[in-house]
ZADO-728318 format. One line per field, with one value per residue (C-alpha): residue number from 1; residue in three letters; x, y, z negated. Coordinates in pm, 1 decimal. Example, Ala and Ser with C-alpha at 12.3 -4.5 7.8 and 13.67 -1.06 7.14 Angstrom:
! ZADO-728318
n	[1 | 2]
res	[ala | ser]
xx	[1230.0 | 1367.0]
yy	[-450.0 | -106.0]
zz	[-780.0 | -714.0]
//
This chain:
! ZADO-728318
n	[1 | 2 | 3 | 4 | 5 | 6 | 7 | 8 | 9 | 10 | 11 | 12 | 13 | 14 | 15 | 16 | 17 | 18 | 19 | 20 | 21 | 22 | 23 | 24 | 25 | 26 | 27 | 28 | 29 | 30 | 31 | 32 | 33 | 34 | 35 | 36 | 37 | 38 | 39 | 40 | 41 | 42 | 43 | 44 | 45 | 46 | 47 | 48 | 49 | 50 | 51 | 52 | 53 | 54 | 55 | 56 | 57 | 58 | 59 | 60 | 61 | 62 | 63 | 64 | 65 | 66 | 67 | 68 | 69 | 70 | 71 | 72]
res	[met | ser | thr | val | arg | ile | val | gly | trp | ala | val | val | ala | leu | val | leu | met | ala | leu | ala | val | pro | trp | phe | leu | trp | gly | glu | ala | gly | thr | ala | ala | gly | leu | pro | val | trp | leu | trp | trp | his | ile | gly | trp | met | ala | leu | ala | ser | val | val | phe | ala | val | phe | ala | arg | thr | asp | trp | gly | leu | gly | ile | glu | glu | val | pro | arg | arg | gly]
xx	[4272.7 | 4413.1 | 4535.3 | 4179.0 | 4036.1 | 4279.0 | 4182.3 | 3821.0 | 3852.1 | 4049.0 | 3774.6 | 3504.9 | 3715.6 | 3764.8 | 3382.0 | 3327.5 | 3574.6 | 3405.5 | 3073.2 | 3160.3 | 3102.4 | 2780.9 | 2908.3 | 2559.6 | 2362.7 | 2572.6 | 2318.9 | 2020.8 | 1761.7 | 1532.5 | 1454.5 | 1304.0 | 1190.7 | 1296.8 | 1656.0 | 1852.2 | 1886.2 | 2256.7 | 2234.0 | 2064.0 | 2297.6 | 2584.5 | 2359.6 | 2328.5 | 2669.6 | 2804.6 | 2555.7 | 2703.3 | 3058.3 | 2974.1 | 2836.3 | 3142.5 | 3377.6 | 3232.2 | 3214.0 | 3584.9 | 3671.1 | 3507.3 | 3626.7 | 3957.3 | 4125.8 | 4487.0 | 4480.6 | 4749.1 | 4939.2 | 4994.3 | 5287.3 | 5179.5 | 5389.0 | 5565.6 | 5572.9 | 5893.1]
yy	[-8120.2 | -8270.6 | -7958.1 | -7839.0 | -8149.9 | -8108.9 | -7765.6 | -7831.3 | -8123.1 | -7883.4 | -7642.4 | -7913.7 | -8041.4 | -7683.6 | -7594.6 | -7944.4 | -7847.0 | -7510.2 | -7635.6 | -7917.4 | -7680.1 | -7500.0 | -7197.2 | -6977.4 | -7257.0 | -7188.6 | -7094.7 | -7239.6 | -7411.7 | -7537.1 | -7894.5 | -8106.6 | -8470.0 | -8448.9 | -8368.5 | -8059.8 | -7847.5 | -7863.4 | -8256.8 | -8262.1 | -8017.9 | -8289.2 | -8590.3 | -8405.7 | -8278.6 | -8654.9 | -8792.3 | -8521.6 | -8576.4 | -8976.8 | -8911.1 | -8674.0 | -8911.0 | -9176.6 | -8970.1 | -8868.9 | -9246.6 | -9372.5 | -9100.8 | -8928.1 | -9161.7 | -9123.2 | -8764.5 | -8557.3 | -8876.1 | -9096.0 | -9031.2 | -8899.7 | -9047.9 | -8736.5 | -8727.8 | -8683.6]
zz	[-2586.0 | -2893.2 | -3038.0 | -3008.7 | -3181.3 | -3463.5 | -3558.4 | -3521.4 | -3761.8 | -3979.2 | -3980.9 | -4060.1 | -4350.7 | -4484.6 | -4457.0 | -4637.5 | -4896.7 | -4960.5 | -4993.5 | -5220.8 | -5531.7 | -5517.0 | -5662.0 | -5577.9 | -5805.1 | -6132.7 | -6393.2 | -6185.2 | -6406.6 | -6117.5 | -6076.0 | -5778.3 | -5828.2 | -6219.0 | -6133.4 | -6137.8 | -5792.5 | -5810.3 | -5847.0 | -5524.5 | -5362.1 | -5445.0 | -5315.7 | -4967.7 | -4981.5 | -5030.8 | -4756.6 | -4518.9 | -4594.4 | -4507.2 | -4188.0 | -4104.1 | -4211.9 | -4032.4 | -3692.4 | -3765.4 | -3822.1 | -3494.4 | -3278.1 | -3386.3 | -3640.1 | -3620.0 | -3413.1 | -3546.6 | -3692.8 | -3390.5 | -3176.2 | -2816.3 | -2542.3 | -2372.1 | -1969.4 | -1781.2]
//
């Protein structure tokens, strides 16, 4: 079970890293509420990353690091 959780969190981390830089918004001059759209992307991404980290810290902190006692 822990291997599935490790892989799952690794995928989540890779997706968050891939979305950290909004490549598709380069050259976009649009604004929303007086701020550039790319800045709103970063605000949303930081909020999402904070929530994901909070969930990780509460549920699986130490996963893949702490030694699991072996049976037998």
